[in-house]
LUMBA-894234 format. One record per residue (C-alpha): x, y, z; residue in three letters. Coordinates in steps of 0.1 Angstrom, whole numbers, padded with zeros to 4 digits, always signed. Each point is the difference from the previous one (the first is absolute). Layout:
! residues N
XYZALA ...
! end
This chain:
! residues 379
+0011-0135+0539MET +0036-0007-0008ALA +0010-0025-0028ILE +0031-0019+0006LEU +0020-0015-0029ILE +0021-0030+0009TYR +0030+0000-0023ASN +0011-0036+0003SER +0020-0017-0029PRO -0030-0023-0006ALA -0024+0030-0002CYS +0023+0019-0024SER +0003-0031-0023LYS -0038-0002-0001VAL -0004+0037-0007MET +0027-0001-0027ASN -0018-0029-0018LYS -0033+0019+0001ALA +0016+0031-0014ILE +0017-0020-0028ILE -0032-0018-0008ALA -0019+0033-0002GLY +0026+0016-0023LEU +0000-0031-0023ALA -0038+0001-0002ALA +0001+0037-0008GLY +0026-0005-0027VAL -0021-0028-0015LEU -0031+0022-0001VAL +0019+0030-0015VAL +0015-0024-0025GLY -0034-0013-0010LEU -0014+0035-0004ILE +0029+0017-0018PHE +0018-0028-0019SER -0022+0004-0031PRO +0010+0037-0002LEU +0037-0008-0001PHE +0001-0033-0018SER -0019+0010-0032VAL +0018+0020-0027SER -0021+0030-0009PRO +0012-0003-0036LEU -0007-0037-0005SER -0033+0002+0018SER -0013+0030-0019ALA +0011-0016-0033GLN -0017-0032+0007ALA -0032+0016+0011ASP -0003+0027-0027HIS +0018-0012-0032ASP -0023+0011-0028THR +0021-0014-0029GLY -0003+0034-0017VAL +0030+0019-0014THR -0005+0037-0007ARG +0023+0021-0021LYS +0008+0035+0010VAL +0022+0024-0019THR +0014+0032+0015LEU +0023+0026-0016THR +0025+0022+0018ALA +0008+0035-0012ASN +0010+0036+0010GLU -0023+0028-0010MET -0013+0034+0010GLU -0034+0000+0018VAL -0022+0025+0016GLN -0002-0006+0038VAL -0021+0030+0011ALA -0028+0019-0017PRO +0000+0038-0005ASP -0016+0013+0032ASN +0006+0027+0027PRO +0022-0025+0019LEU +0022-0006-0031HIS -0004+0028-0025PRO +0006-0013-0035GLY +0000-0036+0011GLY +0031-0022+0005ILE +0018-0022-0025LYS +0026-0026+0011TYR +0026-0023-0016ASN -0015-0033+0011ALA +0008-0037-0004MET -0031-0021-0009VAL -0014-0034-0007PHE -0025+0001-0029GLY +0005+0038-0005ASP -0020+0009+0031THR +0004+0006+0037ILE -0009-0024+0015PRO +0005-0030-0023GLY -0031-0019-0010PRO -0017-0022+0025VAL +0007-0038-0004VAL -0028-0023+0012ALA +0000-0037+0004VAL -0018-0027+0020ASN +0017-0017+0029GLN +0018-0031-0013GLY +0006+0013-0035ASP +0035+0000-0015THR +0010+0033-0015VAL +0025+0003-0029GLU +0015+0035+0001PHE +0018+0017-0028THR +0019+0032+0006LEU +0013+0020-0030THR +0023+0029+0007ASN -0007+0029-0024ASN +0020+0024+0021GLY +0036+0012+0001LYS +0010-0015+0034VAL -0002-0033+0017ILE -0034-0010+0015HIS -0013-0030+0017SER -0031-0013+0019LEU -0006-0010+0036ASP -0033-0017+0006PHE -0010+0000+0037HIS -0025-0027-0009ALA +0028-0023-0010GLY +0015-0027+0023PHE +0037-0006-0006GLY +0025+0020-0020PRO -0007-0020-0032SER -0037+0011+0001GLN +0001+0034+0017ALA +0030+0015-0018LEU +0006+0005-0037SER +0037+0009+0002GLY +0015+0028-0021ASN -0016+0007-0034VAL +0023+0023-0020GLY -0011+0026-0026PRO -0016-0018-0030GLY -0001-0033+0018GLU -0030-0022+0009THR -0003-0026+0027LYS -0027-0026+0009THR -0005-0020+0032TRP -0029-0016+0019THR -0015+0005+0034MET -0026-0020+0020LYS -0028+0021+0015ALA +0000-0017+0034VAL -0013+0025+0024ASN -0032+0020-0004ALA -0001+0038+0004GLY +0014+0030-0017VAL +0038+0004-0004PHE +0024+0027-0012LEU +0022-0005-0030TYR +0028+0024-0007HIS +0033+0005-0018CYS +0030-0014+0018GLY +0024+0022-0021ALA +0035-0015-0005ASP +0000-0027+0026GLY -0014+0025+0026LEU +0025+0026-0009ASN -0023+0031-0005GLY -0032-0019+0010VAL -0010+0030+0021TRP +0002+0023-0030GLU -0019-0023-0024HIS -0029-0004+0025ILE -0001+0038+0007ALA +0000+0006-0038ASN -0032-0020-0004GLY +0010-0036-0008MET -0026-0019+0020TYR -0034-0016-0002GLY -0021-0027+0015GLY -0009-0037-0005ILE -0034-0012+0013VAL -0003-0037+0009VAL -0037-0008+0004HIS -0008-0027+0026PRO -0024-0028-0006GLU -0025+0012+0026ASN -0002+0036-0012GLU -0035+0016-0001ALA -0009+0020-0032PRO +0006+0038+0004ALA +0007+0031-0020LYS +0038+0002+0001GLU +0025+0029-0003PHE +0037+0003-0004TYR +0016+0030+0019VAL +0038+0005+0004VAL +0016+0027+0021PHE +0036+0011-0007GLY +0025+0027+0008GLU +0018+0025-0022ILE +0033+0016+0011TYR +0005+0027-0026ASN +0030+0022-0002GLY -0019+0026-0021ALA -0029+0003+0025ASP +0005+0029+0025GLN -0032-0008+0020GLY -0037+0009-0001PRO -0012+0032-0017PHE +0032+0002-0021VAL +0001-0009-0037GLY +0029-0019-0016THR +0003+0025-0029ASP -0004-0027-0025GLY +0029-0021+0014LYS -0004-0037-0002VAL +0010-0014+0034GLY +0023-0029+0008SER +0008-0021+0031PHE +0015+0017+0030ASP +0018-0024+0023ILE +0004+0026+0027GLY -0037+0003+0003LYS -0003-0038+0001LEU +0027-0002+0027TRP -0019+0025+0022THR -0035-0015-0008SER -0013+0032-0015ASN -0022-0009-0030PRO -0013+0028-0021ASP -0031-0019-0011LEU -0020-0031+0010ILE -0015-0014-0031LEU -0033-0020-0004THR +0004-0021-0031ASN +0027+0022-0014GLY -0012+0035+0007MET -0005+0022+0031ALA -0038+0007+0004HIS -0007-0021-0030LYS -0036-0008+0012TYR -0008+0032+0019VAL -0017+0029-0019PRO +0000+0024+0029ALA -0002+0005+0037ILE -0019+0026+0021GLY -0035+0013+0000LYS +0001+0035+0014ALA +0034+0005-0016VAL +0006-0025-0028GLU +0035-0009-0012ILE +0000-0017-0035PRO +0024-0029-0001LEU -0006-0018-0033ASN -0023+0012-0027ALA +0003-0033-0018ASN -0005-0023+0030ALA -0017-0033-0004GLU -0017-0013+0031ILE -0009-0034+0013PHE -0036-0010-0001LYS -0018-0027+0020VAL -0036-0009+0008LYS -0013+0006+0035PRO +0000-0033+0019GLY +0021-0020-0025GLU +0032-0018+0011LEU +0031+0017-0013THR +0036-0013+0002ARG +0031+0022-0001TRP +0034-0013-0008TYR +0023+0026+0016LEU +0037+0000-0007ILE +0027+0021+0018ASN +0033-0003-0019PRO +0015+0028+0021GLY +0029-0001-0002PRO +0000+0017+0035ASN -0033+0011+0013GLU -0029-0018+0017TYR -0036+0003-0011VAL -0027+0004+0027ALA -0030-0009-0022PHE -0034+0013+0009HIS -0034+0006-0018PHE -0015+0033+0012ILE -0036-0008+0010ALA +0007-0038-0005GLY +0011-0031+0019MET +0022-0027-0013ILE +0005-0038+0003ASP +0037-0009-0004VAL +0012-0032-0015ARG +0037+0001+0006ASP +0025-0028-0003GLY -0005-0036-0011SER -0007-0031+0021ILE +0000-0035-0015ILE -0034-0009-0013ASN -0015+0033+0012ARG -0001+0034-0015TYR +0020+0019+0026GLY -0015+0017+0030THR -0030+0023+0001GLN -0003+0030+0024LEU -0036+0010+0001LYS -0010+0037+0003ASN +0035+0014-0001ASP +0005+0037-0008GLU +0036+0004-0009THR +0026-0025-0010TRP +0038+0004-0004THR +0016-0013-0031ILE +0038-0001+0003PRO +0024+0008-0029PRO +0003-0030-0023GLY -0034-0015+0009SER -0035-0004-0013GLY -0034-0003+0018THR -0034-0012-0011VAL -0027+0022+0015VAL -0038-0007-0004GLU -0025+0028+0005ALA -0038+0005-0003VAL -0010+0036-0005PHE -0034+0002+0017PRO -0017+0030-0016GLU +0004+0023-0030GLU +0026+0027+0003GLY +0037+0007-0003VAL +0025-0020+0020TYR +0038+0006-0002VAL +0028-0025+0003GLY +0031+0016+0016VAL +0033-0006+0015ASP -0008+0015+0034HIS +0034+0015+0002ASN -0012+0036-0007MET +0033+0011-0016SER -0005-0029-0024HIS -0036+0011-0008VAL +0014+0035-0008LEU +0026-0017-0023LYS -0026-0020-0019GLY -0010-0031+0019ALA -0038+0001-0003ALA -0027-0012-0024PHE -0038+0006-0002ALA -0026-0027+0000VAL -0036+0008-0010LEU -0027-0024+0012ALA -0028+0003-0025THR -0028-0022-0013ASN +0012+0009-0035ASP +0032-0019+0004SER +0006-0030-0023THR +0022-0031+0004PRO +0026+0013-0025ASP +0002+0038+0006ASP +0035-0001+0015HIS +0025+0028-0006PRO +0024-0011-0027ALA +0026-0025+0013GLY -0017-0008+0033THR -0022-0030-0010MET +0013-0034+0013VAL -0007-0032-0020PRO -0023-0019+0023SER +0003-0037+0010ARG -0030-0008-0023ALA +0016+0019-0029TRP +0032-0019+0005LEU -0018-0033+0000GLU -0014+0008-0034GLU +0033+0014-0013ASN +0026-0025+0010THR +0028+0012-0022ASP +0006+0035+0014SER +0004+0018+0033GLY -0007+0034-0014MET -0031+0018-0013MET +0000+0027-0026MET -0018+0032+0012GLN 
! end
């Protein structure tokens, strides 16, 4: 059966009116659906919904110092020491924890010999996210509103970004946790990866003959890190690998402990400055809470196995370890594992709520509600 279309002027006018009416209706429907997304300021909405009226005071110190970044083991005979830049005398800097809607008063004191500064990825606007230059011997204070929930990187911005790559690679970074209102209680841990580009490091299985290493911009330029640190040291939380042939990695390693079946929450930071982290729990599954949506705690990806964390970012991962035994958190880039990006987790019924490795405990939302003057916990 053939269909004939009579293309008269009157017919065309009717069809055009129908098309225009349909388009107008479509625009109206789309406008009704999407206009709230585009007409509400994320900052003003989040402030109105979550303002706690609490101001927390946080003090950080900047410095340059020698630190050990690899233990004495067959991969790095004699261990490796490095001329680092630090917040609070450690790589990484201490975790800062606040509740969504808090105001945070930051003070940065520069005890070093060069200019340092702070860039808070949790900040919204230059006056809140950036400290500006703080010269040797100087102190600066400013405030920031904790608008968005999640975990965010903070790092040194060097001299107005001049040299920021070196200051990050030298260890000047840490994380700020912003707890949401609807967060379930969990055992929480702070883990920060980081790269070392060391002019004195000639590769695996070669010692540095006691030399203290310093930043090598050529290795940074070619994205060739010598080590991938976990909380300031390669293989910090891995005693050994191998069963038939065991390779000792860290005789003084602490390990993470959890109870089988309990909810654990991991605040994972990747300051880079260059490499991605492909995070995975060997023998485990993860739920990822990444990003921040107004009035909701990000997105959740159930039963994921590996999650990519780009340089300059943080991810909140939740995991339940179903049975007793050893699990291993890794950057699934195998060269990164060899360079130090792994940590052991022991699921045991002997675990307690506060048996965290030093420096990895995160002040919980409940603790913060009881301690309204601070965003930091002594460990």
